[in-house]
Every structure is written in C-alpha cells, then in structure tokens.
Gaussian input, Z-matrix of N, CA and C with variables (Angstrom, degrees):
# hf/3-21g

backbone

0 1
 N
 C     1     B1
 C     2     B2     1     A1
 N     3     B3     2     A2     1     D1
 C     4     B4     3     A3     2     D2
 C     5     B5     4     A4     3     D3
 N     6     B6     5     A5     4     D4
 C     7     B7     6     A6     5     D5
 C     8     B8     7     A7     6     D6
 N     9     B9     8     A8     7     D7
 C    10    B10     9     A9     8     D8
 C    11    B11    10    A10     9     D9
 N    12    B12    11    A11    10    D10
 C    13    B13    12    A12    11    D11
 C    14    B14    13    A13    12    D12
 N    15    B15    14    A14    13    D13
 C    16    B16    15    A15    14    D14
 C    17    B17    16    A16    15    D15
 N    18    B18    17    A17    16    D16
 C    19    B19    18    A18    17    D17
 C    20    B20    19    A19    18    D18
 N    21    B21    20    A20    19    D19
 C    22    B22    21    A21    20    D20
 C    23    B23    22    A22    21    D21
 N    24    B24    23    A23    22    D22
 C    25    B25    24    A24    23    D23
 C    26    B26    25    A25    24    D24
 N    27    B27    26    A26    25    D25
 C    28    B28    27    A27    26    D26
 C    29    B29    28    A28    27    D27
 N    30    B30    29    A29    28    D28
 C    31    B31    30    A30    29    D29
 C    32    B32    31    A31    30    D30
 N    33    B33    32    A32    31    D31
 C    34    B34    33    A33    32    D32
 C    35    B35    34    A34    33    D33
 N    36    B36    35    A35    34    D34
 C    37    B37    36    A36    35    D35
 C    38    B38    37    A37    36    D36
 N    39    B39    38    A38    37    D37
 C    40    B40    39    A39    38    D38
 C    41    B41    40    A40    39    D39
 N    42    B42    41    A41    40    D40
 C    43    B43    42    A42    41    D41
 C    44    B44    43    A43    42    D42
 N    45    B45    44    A44    43    D43
 C    46    B46    45    A45    44    D44
 C    47    B47    46    A46    45    D45
 N    48    B48    47    A47    46    D46
 C    49    B49    48    A48    47    D47
 C    50    B50    49    A49    48    D48
 N    51    B51    50    A50    49    D49
 C    52    B52    51    A51    50    D50
 C    53    B53    52    A52    51    D51
 N    54    B54    53    A53    52    D52
 C    55    B55    54    A54    53    D53
 C    56    B56    55    A55    54    D54
 N    57    B57    56    A56    55    D55
 C    58    B58    57    A57    56    D56
 C    59    B59    58    A58    57    D57
 N    60    B60    59    A59    58    D58
 C    61    B61    60    A60    59    D59
 C    62    B62    61    A61    60    D60
 N    63    B63    62    A62    61    D61
 C    64    B64    63    A63    62    D62
 C    65    B65    64    A64    63    D63
 N    66    B66    65    A65    64    D64
 C    67    B67    66    A66    65    D65
 C    68    B68    67    A67    66    D66
 N    69    B69    68    A68    67    D67
 C    70    B70    69    A69    68    D68
 C    71    B71    70    A70    69    D69
 N    72    B72    71    A71    70    D70
 C    73    B73    72    A72    71    D71
 C    74    B74    73    A73    72    D72
 N    75    B75    74    A74    73    D73
 C    76    B76    75    A75    74    D74
 C    77    B77    76    A76    75    D75
 N    78    B78    77    A77    76    D76
 C    79    B79    78    A78    77    D77
 C    80    B80    79    A79    78    D78
 N    81    B81    80    A80    79    D79
 C    82    B82    81    A81    80    D80
 C    83    B83    82    A82    81    D81
 N    84    B84    83    A83    82    D82
 C    85    B85    84    A84    83    D83
 C    86    B86    85    A85    84    D84
 N    87    B87    86    A86    85    D85
 C    88    B88    87    A87    86    D86
 C    89    B89    88    A88    87    D87
 N    90    B90    89    A89    88    D88
 C    91    B91    90    A90    89    D89
 C    92    B92    91    A91    90    D90
 N    93    B93    92    A92    91    D91
 C    94    B94    93    A93    92    D92
 C    95    B95    94    A94    93    D93
 N    96    B96    95    A95    94    D94
 C    97    B97    96    A96    95    D95
 C    98    B98    97    A97    96    D96
 N    99    B99    98    A98    97    D97
 C   100   B100    99    A99    98    D98
 C   101   B101   100   A100    99    D99
 N   102   B102   101   A101   100   D100
 C   103   B103   102   A102   101   D101
 C   104   B104   103   A103   102   D102
 N   105   B105   104   A104   103   D103
 C   106   B106   105   A105   104   D104
 C   107   B107   106   A106   105   D105
 N   108   B108   107   A107   106   D106
 C   109   B109   108   A108   107   D107
 C   110   B110   109   A109   108   D108
 N   111   B111   110   A110   109   D109
 C   112   B112   111   A111   110   D110
 C   113   B113   112   A112   111   D111
 N   114   B114   113   A113   112   D112
 C   115   B115   114   A114   113   D113
 C   116   B116   115   A115   114   D114
 N   117   B117   116   A116   115   D115
 C   118   B118   117   A117   116   D116
 C   119   B119   118   A118   117   D117
 N   120   B120   119   A119   118   D118
 C   121   B121   120   A120   119   D119
 C   122   B122   121   A121   120   D120
 N   123   B123   122   A122   121   D121
 C   124   B124   123   A123   122   D122
 C   125   B125   124   A124   123   D123
 N   126   B126   125   A125   124   D124
 C   127   B127   126   A126   125   D125
 C   128   B128   127   A127   126   D126
 N   129   B129   128   A128   127   D127
 C   130   B130   129   A129   128   D128
 C   131   B131   130   A130   129   D129
 N   132   B132   131   A131   130   D130
 C   133   B133   132   A132   131   D131
 C   134   B134   133   A133   132   D132
 N   135   B135   134   A134   133   D133
 C   136   B136   135   A135   134   D134
 C   137   B137   136   A136   135   D135
 N   138   B138   137   A137   136   D136
 C   139   B139   138   A138   137   D137
 C   140   B140   139   A139   138   D138
 N   141   B141   140   A140   139   D139
 C   142   B142   141   A141   140   D140
 C   143   B143   142   A142   141   D141
 N   144   B144   143   A143   142   D142
 C   145   B145   144   A144   143   D143
 C   146   B146   145   A145   144   D144
 N   147   B147   146   A146   145   D145
 C   148   B148   147   A147   146   D146
 C   149   B149   148   A148   147   D147
 N   150   B150   149   A149   148   D148
 C   151   B151   150   A150   149   D149
 C   152   B152   151   A151   150   D150
 N   153   B153   152   A152   151   D151
 C   154   B154   153   A153   152   D152
 C   155   B155   154   A154   153   D153
 N   156   B156   155   A155   154   D154
 C   157   B157   156   A156   155   D155
 C   158   B158   157   A157   156   D156
 N   159   B159   158   A158   157   D157
 C   160   B160   159   A159   158   D158
 C   161   B161   160   A160   159   D159
 N   162   B162   161   A161   160   D160
 C   163   B163   162   A162   161   D161
 C   164   B164   163   A163   162   D162
 N   165   B165   164   A164   163   D163
 C   166   B166   165   A165   164   D164
 C   167   B167   166   A166   165   D165
 N   168   B168   167   A167   166   D166
 C   169   B169   168   A168   167   D167
 C   170   B170   169   A169   168   D168
 N   171   B171   170   A170   169   D169
 C   172   B172   171   A171   170   D170
 C   173   B173   172   A172   171   D171
 N   174   B174   173   A173   172   D172
 C   175   B175   174   A174   173   D173
 C   176   B176   175   A175   174   D174
 N   177   B177   176   A176   175   D175
 C   178   B178   177   A177   176   D176
 C   179   B179   178   A178   177   D177
 N   180   B180   179   A179   178   D178
 C   181   B181   180   A180   179   D179
 C   182   B182   181   A181   180   D180
 N   183   B183   182   A182   181   D181
 C   184   B184   183   A183   182   D182
 C   185   B185   184   A184   183   D183
 N   186   B186   185   A185   184   D184
 C   187   B187   186   A186   185   D185
 C   188   B188   187   A187   186   D186
 N   189   B189   188   A188   187   D187
 C   190   B190   189   A189   188   D188
 C   191   B191   190   A190   189   D189
 N   192   B192   191   A191   190   D190
 C   193   B193   192   A192   191   D191
 C   194   B194   193   A193   192   D192
 N   195   B195   194   A194   193   D193
 C   196   B196   195   A195   194   D194
 C   197   B197   196   A196   195   D195
 N   198   B198   197   A197   196   D196
 C   199   B199   198   A198   197   D197
 C   200   B200   199   A199   198   D198
 N   201   B201   200   A200   199   D199
 C   202   B202   201   A201   200   D200
 C   203   B203   202   A202   201   D201
 N   204   B204   203   A203   202   D202
 C   205   B205   204   A204   203   D203
 C   206   B206   205   A205   204   D204
 N   207   B207   206   A206   205   D205
 C   208   B208   207   A207   206   D206
 C   209   B209   208   A208   207   D207
 N   210   B210   209   A209   208   D208
 C   211   B211   210   A210   209   D209
 C   212   B212   211   A211   210   D210
 N   213   B213   212   A212   211   D211
 C   214   B214   213   A213   212   D212
 C   215   B215   214   A214   213   D213
 N   216   B216   215   A215   214   D214
 C   217   B217   216   A216   215   D215
 C   218   B218   217   A217   216   D216
 N   219   B219   218   A218   217   D217
 C   220   B220   219   A219   218   D218
 C   221   B221   220   A220   219   D219
 N   222   B222   221   A221   220   D220
 C   223   B223   222   A222   221   D221
 C   224   B224   223   A223   222   D222
 N   225   B225   224   A224   223   D223
 C   226   B226   225   A225   224   D224
 C   227   B227   226   A226   225   D225
 N   228   B228   227   A227   226   D226
 C   229   B229   228   A228   227   D227
 C   230   B230   229   A229   228   D228
 N   231   B231   230   A230   229   D229
 C   232   B232   231   A231   230   D230
 C   233   B233   232   A232   231   D231
 N   234   B234   233   A233   232   D232
 C   235   B235   234   A234   233   D233
 C   236   B236   235   A235   234   D234
 N   237   B237   236   A236   235   D235
 C   238   B238   237   A237   236   D236
 C   239   B239   238   A238   237   D237
 N   240   B240   239   A239   238   D238
 C   241   B241   240   A240   239   D239
 C   242   B242   241   A241   240   D240
 N   243   B243   242   A242   241   D241
 C   244   B244   243   A243   242   D242
 C   245   B245   244   A244   243   D243
 N   246   B246   245   A245   244   D244
 C   247   B247   246   A246   245   D245
 C   248   B248   247   A247   246   D246
 N   249   B249   248   A248   247   D247
 C   250   B250   249   A249   248   D248
 C   251   B251   250   A250   249   D249
 N   252   B252   251   A251   250   D250
 C   253   B253   252   A252   251   D251
 C   254   B254   253   A253   252   D252
 N   255   B255   254   A254   253   D253
 C   256   B256   255   A255   254   D254
 C   257   B257   256   A256   255   D255
 N   258   B258   257   A257   256   D256
 C   259   B259   258   A258   257   D257
 C   260   B260   259   A259   258   D258
 N   261   B261   260   A260   259   D259
 C   262   B262   261   A261   260   D260
 C   263   B263   262   A262   261   D261
 N   264   B264   263   A263   262   D262
 C   265   B265   264   A264   263   D263
 C   266   B266   265   A265   264   D264
 N   267   B267   266   A266   265   D265
 C   268   B268   267   A267   266   D266
 C   269   B269   268   A268   267   D267
 N   270   B270   269   A269   268   D268
 C   271   B271   270   A270   269   D269
 C   272   B272   271   A271   270   D270
 N   273   B273   272   A272   271   D271
 C   274   B274   273   A273   272   D272
 C   275   B275   274   A274   273   D273
 N   276   B276   275   A275   274   D274
 C   277   B277   276   A276   275   D275
 C   278   B278   277   A277   276   D276
 N   279   B279   278   A278   277   D277
 C   280   B280   279   A279   278   D278
 C   281   B281   280   A280   279   D279
 N   282   B282   281   A281   280   D280
 C   283   B283   282   A282   281   D281
 C   284   B284   283   A283   282   D282
 N   285   B285   284   A284   283   D283
 C   286   B286   285   A285   284   D284
 C   287   B287   286   A286   285   D285
 N   288   B288   287   A287   286   D286
 C   289   B289   288   A288   287   D287
 C   290   B290   289   A289   288   D288
 N   291   B291   290   A290   289   D289
 C   292   B292   291   A291   290   D290
 C   293   B293   292   A292   291   D291
 N   294   B294   293   A293   292   D292
 C   295   B295   294   A294   293   D293
 C   296   B296   295   A295   294   D294
 N   297   B297   296   A296   295   D295
 C   298   B298   297   A297   296   D296
 C   299   B299   298   A298   297   D297
 N   300   B300   299   A299   298   D298
 C   301   B301   300   A300   299   D299
 C   302   B302   301   A301   300   D300
 N   303   B303   302   A302   301   D301
 C   304   B304   303   A303   302   D302
 C   305   B305   304   A304   303   D303
 N   306   B306   305   A305   304   D304
 C   307   B307   306   A306   305   D305
 C   308   B308   307   A307   306   D306
 N   309   B309   308   A308   307   D307
 C   310   B310   309   A309   308   D308
 C   311   B311   310   A310   309   D309
 N   312   B312   311   A311   310   D310
 C   313   B313   312   A312   311   D311
 C   314   B314   313   A313   312   D312

   B1=1.4001
   B2=1.5515
   B3=1.3131
   B4=1.4449
   B5=1.5250
   B6=1.3619
   B7=1.4736
   B8=1.5300
   B9=1.3633
   B10=1.4161
   B11=1.5880
   B12=1.3172
   B13=1.4705
   B14=1.5489
   B15=1.2787
   B16=1.4091
   B17=1.6021
   B18=1.3505
   B19=1.4520
   B20=1.5479
   B21=1.3304
   B22=1.4674
   B23=1.5548
   B24=1.2539
   B25=1.4651
   B26=1.5258
   B27=1.2579
   B28=1.4720
   B29=1.5445
   B30=1.3326
   B31=1.4193
   B32=1.5072
   B33=1.3603
   B34=1.4886
   B35=1.4541
   B36=1.4481
   B37=1.3786
   B38=1.5506
   B39=1.2147
   B40=1.5541
   B41=1.4473
   B42=1.3572
   B43=1.5166
   B44=1.4873
   B45=1.3355
   B46=1.5208
   B47=1.5870
   B48=1.3210
   B49=1.4984
   B50=1.4947
   B51=1.3817
   B52=1.4652
   B53=1.5835
   B54=1.3104
   B55=1.4454
   B56=1.4927
   B57=1.4471
   B58=1.4387
   B59=1.5648
   B60=1.3489
   B61=1.3884
   B62=1.5136
   B63=1.3342
   B64=1.5457
   B65=1.4699
   B66=1.3504
   B67=1.4149
   B68=1.5416
   B69=1.3026
   B70=1.4337
   B71=1.5724
   B72=1.2695
   B73=1.4708
   B74=1.5409
   B75=1.3240
   B76=1.3918
   B77=1.5825
   B78=1.2646
   B79=1.4627
   B80=1.5353
   B81=1.3183
   B82=1.4247
   B83=1.5873
   B84=1.3590
   B85=1.4384
   B86=1.4930
   B87=1.3086
   B88=1.4338
   B89=1.5106
   B90=1.2442
   B91=1.3960
   B92=1.6072
   B93=1.3499
   B94=1.4443
   B95=1.4995
   B96=1.3507
   B97=1.4999
   B98=1.5280
   B99=1.3856
   B100=1.4505
   B101=1.4956
   B102=1.2975
   B103=1.4506
   B104=1.5892
   B105=1.3388
   B106=1.5139
   B107=1.5271
   B108=1.3115
   B109=1.3892
   B110=1.5739
   B111=1.2521
   B112=1.5078
   B113=1.4695
   B114=1.3510
   B115=1.4431
   B116=1.4441
   B117=1.3259
   B118=1.4277
   B119=1.5471
   B120=1.3001
   B121=1.4775
   B122=1.5462
   B123=1.2635
   B124=1.4451
   B125=1.5627
   B126=1.3252
   B127=1.4401
   B128=1.4807
   B129=1.4053
   B130=1.4154
   B131=1.5304
   B132=1.4106
   B133=1.4420
   B134=1.4921
   B135=1.3158
   B136=1.4970
   B137=1.5917
   B138=1.3936
   B139=1.4795
   B140=1.5065
   B141=1.3055
   B142=1.4470
   B143=1.5238
   B144=1.3741
   B145=1.5217
   B146=1.4739
   B147=1.3443
   B148=1.3907
   B149=1.6173
   B150=1.3330
   B151=1.4680
   B152=1.5491
   B153=1.2912
   B154=1.5136
   B155=1.5120
   B156=1.2620
   B157=1.4531
   B158=1.5586
   B159=1.3582
   B160=1.4826
   B161=1.5875
   B162=1.2942
   B163=1.4636
   B164=1.4909
   B165=1.2737
   B166=1.4317
   B167=1.5177
   B168=1.3594
   B169=1.3928
   B170=1.4895
   B171=1.3743
   B172=1.4757
   B173=1.5067
   B174=1.3209
   B175=1.4471
   B176=1.4583
   B177=1.4028
   B178=1.3775
   B179=1.5243
   B180=1.2991
   B181=1.4154
   B182=1.5701
   B183=1.2705
   B184=1.5112
   B185=1.5064
   B186=1.3876
   B187=1.4699
   B188=1.5367
   B189=1.3430
   B190=1.4414
   B191=1.5018
   B192=1.4118
   B193=1.4505
   B194=1.4648
   B195=1.3357
   B196=1.4510
   B197=1.4992
   B198=1.3884
   B199=1.4162
   B200=1.4585
   B201=1.2629
   B202=1.5109
   B203=1.4722
   B204=1.3520
   B205=1.4352
   B206=1.5078
   B207=1.2579
   B208=1.4455
   B209=1.6069
   B210=1.2983
   B211=1.4563
   B212=1.4504
   B213=1.3708
   B214=1.4016
   B215=1.5520
   B216=1.3111
   B217=1.4887
   B218=1.5515
   B219=1.2871
   B220=1.4709
   B221=1.5560
   B222=1.2893
   B223=1.4358
   B224=1.4632
   B225=1.3847
   B226=1.4727
   B227=1.4970
   B228=1.3767
   B229=1.4210
   B230=1.5580
   B231=1.3095
   B232=1.4654
   B233=1.5510
   B234=1.3612
   B235=1.4944
   B236=1.5403
   B237=1.3248
   B238=1.5605
   B239=1.5409
   B240=1.3568
   B241=1.4686
   B242=1.4885
   B243=1.3942
   B244=1.4109
   B245=1.5193
   B246=1.4040
   B247=1.4431
   B248=1.4688
   B249=1.3940
   B250=1.4416
   B251=1.4728
   B252=1.2916
   B253=1.4402
   B254=1.5281
   B255=1.2566
   B256=1.5363
   B257=1.5080
   B258=1.3553
   B259=1.4489
   B260=1.5112
   B261=1.2480
   B262=1.4410
   B263=1.4814
   B264=1.3153
   B265=1.5173
   B266=1.5811
   B267=1.3565
   B268=1.4473
   B269=1.5738
   B270=1.2847
   B271=1.4777
   B272=1.5525
   B273=1.2682
   B274=1.4778
   B275=1.5730
   B276=1.2722
   B277=1.5467
   B278=1.4880
   B279=1.3696
   B280=1.5275
   B281=1.5577
   B282=1.3304
   B283=1.4973
   B284=1.4851
   B285=1.3522
   B286=1.4451
   B287=1.5055
   B288=1.2990
   B289=1.4435
   B290=1.5067
   B291=1.3488
   B292=1.4773
   B293=1.4948
   B294=1.3204
   B295=1.4055
   B296=1.4648
   B297=1.3613
   B298=1.4274
   B299=1.4785
   B300=1.2583
   B301=1.5351
   B302=1.5302
   B303=1.2951
   B304=1.4702
   B305=1.5839
   B306=1.3094
   B307=1.4345
   B308=1.4737
   B309=1.3296
   B310=1.4800
   B311=1.4728
   B312=1.3864
   B313=1.3822
   B314=1.5119
   A1=112.25
   A2=116.35
   A3=123.00
   A4=108.86
   A5=117.69
   A6=119.88
   A7=111.50
   A8=116.18
   A9=121.08
   A10=110.83
   A11=113.88
   A12=116.87
   A13=105.28
   A14=123.95
   A15=129.33
   A16=109.38
   A17=115.38
   A18=123.54
   A19=110.99
   A20=115.01
   A21=122.91
   A22=105.78
   A23=119.17
   A24=121.60
   A25=111.12
   A26=120.82
   A27=124.36
   A28=113.33
   A29=114.01
   A30=117.86
   A31=112.22
   A32=114.41
   A33=118.19
   A34=110.64
   A35=118.93
   A36=122.53
   A37=108.95
   A38=117.81
   A39=121.73
   A40=112.84
   A41=114.69
   A42=118.80
   A43=115.14
   A44=111.90
   A45=113.94
   A46=112.37
   A47=115.22
   A48=116.71
   A49=112.68
   A50=118.66
   A51=117.01
   A52=112.32
   A53=116.83
   A54=117.92
   A55=117.27
   A56=115.37
   A57=122.63
   A58=108.88
   A59=119.95
   A60=121.32
   A61=113.91
   A62=111.27
   A63=115.73
   A64=114.09
   A65=121.10
   A66=123.50
   A67=108.07
   A68=118.58
   A69=121.92
   A70=109.96
   A71=116.97
   A72=121.72
   A73=109.84
   A74=117.00
   A75=122.66
   A76=112.26
   A77=112.34
   A78=120.77
   A79=112.91
   A80=118.60
   A81=122.72
   A82=109.98
   A83=114.43
   A84=117.78
   A85=112.70
   A86=116.42
   A87=117.59
   A88=110.80
   A89=121.06
   A90=128.72
   A91=109.62
   A92=112.79
   A93=117.62
   A94=114.08
   A95=113.41
   A96=117.76
   A97=109.35
   A98=116.88
   A99=119.59
   A100=111.35
   A101=117.96
   A102=119.14
   A103=110.84
   A104=115.15
   A105=118.40
   A106=109.41
   A107=120.20
   A108=125.37
   A109=111.61
   A110=115.81
   A111=117.39
   A112=112.12
   A113=121.92
   A114=120.87
   A115=114.76
   A116=121.05
   A117=127.36
   A118=114.76
   A119=111.73
   A120=121.38
   A121=107.09
   A122=117.40
   A123=123.66
   A124=107.85
   A125=116.63
   A126=117.65
   A127=114.53
   A128=118.02
   A129=121.73
   A130=112.52
   A131=115.90
   A132=116.13
   A133=115.53
   A134=114.68
   A135=120.93
   A136=107.75
   A137=112.82
   A138=116.29
   A139=111.01
   A140=120.09
   A141=128.69
   A142=111.35
   A143=114.43
   A144=119.44
   A145=114.08
   A146=117.56
   A147=123.75
   A148=109.42
   A149=115.77
   A150=118.79
   A151=109.62
   A152=116.24
   A153=119.11
   A154=113.04
   A155=120.00
   A156=125.47
   A157=109.90
   A158=115.71
   A159=114.79
   A160=108.46
   A161=116.15
   A162=118.94
   A163=113.73
   A164=120.62
   A165=132.21
   A166=111.65
   A167=120.11
   A168=123.63
   A169=119.51
   A170=115.24
   A171=113.15
   A172=112.59
   A173=121.58
   A174=120.58
   A175=108.71
   A176=120.78
   A177=121.69
   A178=112.08
   A179=119.58
   A180=125.99
   A181=106.25
   A182=117.49
   A183=118.31
   A184=110.94
   A185=113.05
   A186=115.50
   A187=116.00
   A188=113.52
   A189=123.97
   A190=110.69
   A191=115.93
   A192=117.52
   A193=115.02
   A194=121.42
   A195=124.38
   A196=112.02
   A197=116.97
   A198=120.01
   A199=115.10
   A200=117.53
   A201=127.04
   A202=105.27
   A203=117.74
   A204=121.40
   A205=114.11
   A206=115.23
   A207=125.45
   A208=110.10
   A209=114.95
   A210=119.84
   A211=113.60
   A212=119.44
   A213=119.89
   A214=112.60
   A215=116.95
   A216=118.33
   A217=109.20
   A218=118.70
   A219=119.52
   A220=110.25
   A221=118.15
   A222=121.87
   A223=115.38
   A224=116.61
   A225=122.95
   A226=110.03
   A227=118.62
   A228=121.71
   A229=112.44
   A230=114.51
   A231=124.79
   A232=107.84
   A233=114.03
   A234=115.82
   A235=111.47
   A236=112.27
   A237=115.24
   A238=114.85
   A239=115.99
   A240=120.52
   A241=108.62
   A242=120.33
   A243=120.44
   A244=115.23
   A245=114.21
   A246=115.69
   A247=112.81
   A248=117.79
   A249=119.49
   A250=113.09
   A251=120.12
   A252=123.71
   A253=111.12
   A254=115.09
   A255=118.80
   A256=109.72
   A257=119.35
   A258=123.51
   A259=111.42
   A260=119.07
   A261=121.84
   A262=115.29
   A263=113.30
   A264=119.55
   A265=111.53
   A266=115.76
   A267=115.81
   A268=108.37
   A269=116.09
   A270=120.04
   A271=110.37
   A272=118.42
   A273=118.40
   A274=111.46
   A275=116.21
   A276=116.00
   A277=115.97
   A278=113.72
   A279=113.85
   A280=109.61
   A281=116.72
   A282=119.49
   A283=107.80
   A284=117.56
   A285=120.82
   A286=109.11
   A287=120.03
   A288=121.62
   A289=111.14
   A290=115.45
   A291=121.40
   A292=109.16
   A293=119.96
   A294=124.23
   A295=110.80
   A296=123.50
   A297=125.01
   A298=110.43
   A299=118.91
   A300=120.07
   A301=107.50
   A302=118.00
   A303=123.89
   A304=107.62
   A305=120.28
   A306=119.41
   A307=114.94
   A308=115.90
   A309=119.52
   A310=111.92
   A311=116.91
   A312=117.47
   A313=113.96
   D1=-35.38
   D2=-178.71
   D3=-60.86
   D4=-40.35
   D5=-178.26
   D6=-63.37
   D7=-38.81
   D8=-176.85
   D9=-69.93
   D10=-37.06
   D11=-179.74
   D12=-69.40
   D13=-40.12
   D14=-178.83
   D15=-59.71
   D16=-42.12
   D17=-179.34
   D18=-65.20
   D19=-44.11
   D20=-173.87
   D21=-69.88
   D22=-42.83
   D23=-177.40
   D24=-78.99
   D25=-23.78
   D26=-173.99
   D27=77.91
   D28=154.54
   D29=178.89
   D30=-79.94
   D31=164.57
   D32=179.42
   D33=-53.78
   D34=-47.02
   D35=-173.54
   D36=-65.28
   D37=-40.58
   D38=175.64
   D39=-57.94
   D40=-47.79
   D41=-177.63
   D42=-68.88
   D43=-32.32
   D44=-174.42
   D45=-118.17
   D46=26.35
   D47=-176.06
   D48=-65.76
   D49=-41.39
   D50=176.24
   D51=-62.45
   D52=-46.78
   D53=175.52
   D54=-56.59
   D55=-40.91
   D56=177.25
   D57=-65.39
   D58=-44.35
   D59=177.27
   D60=-59.15
   D61=-50.06
   D62=177.29
   D63=-59.91
   D64=-34.26
   D65=178.93
   D66=-72.49
   D67=-35.88
   D68=178.06
   D69=-64.69
   D70=-39.98
   D71=178.55
   D72=-69.52
   D73=-39.12
   D74=175.93
   D75=-57.41
   D76=-50.72
   D77=177.34
   D78=-60.31
   D79=-42.25
   D80=178.42
   D81=-64.77
   D82=-39.91
   D83=177.38
   D84=-66.08
   D85=-38.42
   D86=178.56
   D87=-62.87
   D88=-42.04
   D89=179.23
   D90=-59.47
   D91=-48.54
   D92=176.89
   D93=-60.85
   D94=-43.34
   D95=179.82
   D96=-63.11
   D97=-42.17
   D98=-177.81
   D99=-60.40
   D100=-47.47
   D101=-173.16
   D102=-76.95
   D103=-39.40
   D104=-176.61
   D105=-73.09
   D106=-35.50
   D107=-174.19
   D108=-79.52
   D109=-23.45
   D110=-179.03
   D111=-68.22
   D112=-39.48
   D113=177.24
   D114=-62.38
   D115=-39.70
   D116=173.18
   D117=-61.49
   D118=-46.91
   D119=179.83
   D120=-63.02
   D121=-49.53
   D122=-175.50
   D123=-57.80
   D124=-49.71
   D125=-177.22
   D126=-66.28
   D127=-32.12
   D128=172.55
   D129=-66.41
   D130=-39.79
   D131=173.88
   D132=-61.68
   D133=-43.19
   D134=-179.15
   D135=-61.07
   D136=-47.51
   D137=-178.02
   D138=-54.96
   D139=-41.11
   D140=-174.24
   D141=-92.12
   D142=7.07
   D143=179.24
   D144=56.21
   D145=40.28
   D146=-178.53
   D147=-105.42
   D148=164.95
   D149=-180.00
   D150=-67.90
   D151=140.80
   D152=177.14
   D153=-107.55
   D154=31.77
   D155=178.19
   D156=-68.26
   D157=133.00
   D158=-176.92
   D159=-70.20
   D160=-35.03
   D161=176.58
   D162=-110.35
   D163=123.29
   D164=4.47
   D165=-92.66
   D166=-15.66
   D167=-173.94
   D168=-43.72
   D169=-65.34
   D170=-178.68
   D171=-76.86
   D172=-24.36
   D173=177.54
   D174=-62.35
   D175=-47.06
   D176=179.30
   D177=-62.11
   D178=-39.93
   D179=179.45
   D180=-63.86
   D181=-42.51
   D182=-176.84
   D183=-65.38
   D184=-46.72
   D185=178.74
   D186=-59.35
   D187=-38.04
   D188=175.32
   D189=-59.16
   D190=-53.11
   D191=179.09
   D192=-64.99
   D193=-37.18
   D194=175.83
   D195=-64.50
   D196=-35.37
   D197=176.49
   D198=-66.01
   D199=-39.33
   D200=177.44
   D201=-63.20
   D202=-51.12
   D203=-178.38
   D204=-60.14
   D205=-44.16
   D206=179.66
   D207=-60.99
   D208=-48.70
   D209=176.75
   D210=-62.36
   D211=-44.15
   D212=175.85
   D213=-63.94
   D214=-45.12
   D215=-178.38
   D216=-67.10
   D217=-36.42
   D218=178.37
   D219=-65.91
   D220=-44.11
   D221=176.69
   D222=-61.58
   D223=-36.19
   D224=175.49
   D225=-68.08
   D226=-43.60
   D227=178.36
   D228=-63.97
   D229=-40.44
   D230=178.69
   D231=-57.59
   D232=-49.23
   D233=-177.39
   D234=-67.07
   D235=-39.74
   D236=176.21
   D237=-60.26
   D238=-39.50
   D239=179.34
   D240=-69.33
   D241=-45.69
   D242=-177.71
   D243=-66.77
   D244=-41.30
   D245=176.70
   D246=-65.74
   D247=-41.67
   D248=177.12
   D249=-63.99
   D250=-39.59
   D251=172.49
   D252=-59.89
   D253=-43.77
   D254=-176.88
   D255=-66.26
   D256=-48.10
   D257=-178.82
   D258=-70.52
   D259=-34.08
   D260=176.37
   D261=-68.10
   D262=-43.94
   D263=-175.59
   D264=-81.57
   D265=-19.09
   D266=-174.66
   D267=-66.90
   D268=117.42
   D269=-179.92
   D270=90.29
   D271=-2.72
   D272=175.56
   D273=-69.33
   D274=156.98
   D275=173.61
   D276=-55.45
   D277=-24.40
   D278=-175.61
   D279=-81.59
   D280=-18.35
   D281=-176.10
   D282=-79.51
   D283=165.88
   D284=176.30
   D285=-104.72
   D286=27.89
   D287=178.13
   D288=-66.11
   D289=143.41
   D290=173.77
   D291=-69.34
   D292=126.30
   D293=-178.68
   D294=-65.14
   D295=-31.64
   D296=178.88
   D297=-70.51
   D298=-34.16
   D299=-176.92
   D300=-72.61
   D301=-33.02
   D302=-177.22
   D303=-71.98
   D304=-30.78
   D305=177.36
   D306=-86.10
   D307=-6.59
   D308=176.42
   D309=86.91
   D310=19.66
   D311=177.57
   D312=-89.93

C-alpha cells in the first residue's frame, strides 16, 4: 500500500523538478556573474585608484548587480504573465467581454 500512495502523490523530485531546475540555473548564473563581473570591477577600481578587496567591496557590488538583474527579470516575467493572461482570457467563456464587441459589430 505504501508504494501506491507514493506513486499517486509523486516523488519530491517529480513535484519540484521545475523549481529545482530553475534554482540550479540561478546558481549557475550567480557563479558566472561573480567570475565574469570581478575582472571588470577590478579594472575599474584600479583605474580609479580604489581598493580591490573582494570583501566588502566586490561582494556589495555583486549583490547590487544581482538585485538589479533580478528586479528587471522579475518585472519582465510579470509583464509576460499578465499580458499572456490578458490576451488568452480576452474573449474566453470565463471573461465578461461582450460577444458583439469581439466580433467587431
């Protein structure tokens, strides 16, 4: 009986596979941004004769850049979802659109 219950509910990996995949992509992107951004930040610091210490200088810069990126990506995803929802639902049986206005009458 335990096996049947497990199959009907699904495994943890099966239930959360998309979340885990997105989290893995996020971690990989963070690593790429950390290493690729450090060279640019370091050259800017040297040009302006500033300290090139990773902590707290680059760590603060990294968190700032990732925050800006996350906000921009989240805003873009939100717009995509809202517009897709609006276009998909416009004229659907669930919406309260006037049938005549949709046909152009």
